[in-house]
C-alpha positions as CSV (number, residue, x, y, z in Angstrom):
1,M,-0.2,-0.2,0.1
2,P,1.7,3.4,-0.9
3,P,1.9,5.7,1.8
4,H,0.0,8.7,2.0
5,N,1.7,12.3,1.5
6,R,0.7,15.8,1.6
7,I,2.7,16.6,-1.4
8,P,-0.1,18.8,-2.8
9,L,-0.8,20.7,0.7
10,I,2.6,21.8,1.1
11,M,2.7,23.0,-2.7
12,A,-0.4,24.6,-2.3
13,H,2.1,26.8,0.4
14,T,4.6,27.6,-2.1
15,R,4.3,30.7,-5.1
16,R,6.2,28.3,-7.3
17,Y,4.0,25.2,-7.1
18,A,0.6,27.3,-5.8
19,F,-1.1,26.9,-9.4
20,R,-0.2,24.2,-12.2
21,G,2.7,23.1,-9.8
22,L,2.9,19.6,-10.4
23,P,4.8,19.8,-14.3
24,N,7.2,22.5,-12.1
25,L,7.7,20.4,-9.2
26,A,8.3,17.0,-11.8
27,R,11.0,19.4,-13.6
28,D,12.5,20.7,-10.1
29,A,12.7,17.4,-8.9
30,G,13.9,15.1,-11.9
31,I,10.6,12.9,-11.6
32,S,8.4,12.2,-14.6
33,R,4.9,13.8,-14.8
34,S,3.1,10.7,-14.8
35,A,4.9,9.4,-11.9
36,L,4.9,12.4,-10.0
37,Y,0.8,12.4,-10.7
38,R,0.5,9.0,-9.6
39,L,2.7,9.1,-6.6
40,V,0.6,12.2,-5.4
41,Q,-2.7,10.0,-6.0
42,E,-1.1,7.1,-3.9
43,E,-1.3,5.3,-7.1
44,T,2.3,4.0,-6.5
45,C,5.0,3.9,-3.8
46,P,7.5,6.0,-4.2
47,T,11.3,4.9,-4.4
48,L,13.7,6.6,-2.0
49,D,15.4,8.8,-4.6
50,Q,12.1,10.0,-5.4
51,V,11.3,10.8,-1.8
52,L,14.4,12.7,-1.7
53,R,14.3,14.5,-4.6
54,L,10.4,15.5,-3.9
55,V,11.6,16.8,-0.3
56,R,14.7,18.7,-1.5
57,A,12.7,20.4,-4.0
58,L,9.8,21.3,-1.7
59,S,12.2,22.6,0.8
60,K,13.7,24.8,-1.3
61,A,10.3,26.5,-2.5
62,L,9.2,26.5,1.2
63,G,12.7,28.2,1.9
64,K,13.1,25.8,5.2
65,P,14.2,22.2,5.6
66,L,11.6,19.2,5.3
67,D,11.9,15.8,7.0
68,T,10.4,13.1,5.0
69,D,8.3,12.0,7.5
70,E,6.5,15.3,7.5
71,V,5.8,15.1,3.4
72,F,5.1,10.7,3.3
73,C,3.7,9.0,6.1
74,I,3.2,5.3,6.4
75,G,1.7,5.0,10.0
76,G,-1.3,7.5,9.9
77,S,0.1,10.3,11.5
78,Y,2.7,13.3,10.9
79,P,4.8,14.7,13.1
80,T,3.5,18.4,12.3
81,A,-0.3,17.7,12.3
82,S,-1.2,21.2,10.4
83,V,0.3,21.7,7.2
84,C,-0.3,25.1,7.7
85,A,1.9,25.0,11.0
86,L,4.6,23.0,8.8
87,C,4.8,26.0,6.2
88,D,4.7,28.7,9.0
89,C,1.4,29.8,6.9
90,K,-0.3,33.0,8.4
91,G,-3.0,33.2,5.9
92,C,-5.0,30.6,4.9
93,R,-5.6,29.4,8.8
94,P,-6.8,32.2,10.8
95,D,-7.3,31.5,14.5
96,L,-10.5,32.5,14.7
97,A,-11.4,29.8,12.3
98,Y,-10.7,27.0,14.7
99,S,-12.4,29.0,18.3
100,S,-15.5,28.5,20.0
101,P,-18.5,29.9,18.6
102,S,-18.8,32.3,21.5
103,R,-15.5,33.9,20.4
104,L,-16.2,34.4,17.0
105,P,-16.9,37.9,15.9
106,I,-20.7,38.6,15.0
107,Y,-20.1,37.8,10.4
108,F,-19.1,34.7,11.4
109,S,-22.1,33.3,13.3
């Protein structure tokens, strides 16, 4: 069974790969587009070389190092549960979105 991956979610947090990023990521990682597509769809297991190349390319695009276990998961959970926290995202996950209803502003109720 192929490992779960967060490639599309991490890609969405980068400028280079946010829109139509699979071809760019495939080129940057030196992997064919079809192989990357099958990996993202969890149809195939990546080789160690593919994992390392993808993590290196995603790390470069994020501007921070990523561990392989933050991108690919076999056991069912990641060390950092939220991709936004992993990517130091400030914009797509406002803290109010996860607070209790009593703390939400009127326009959210």
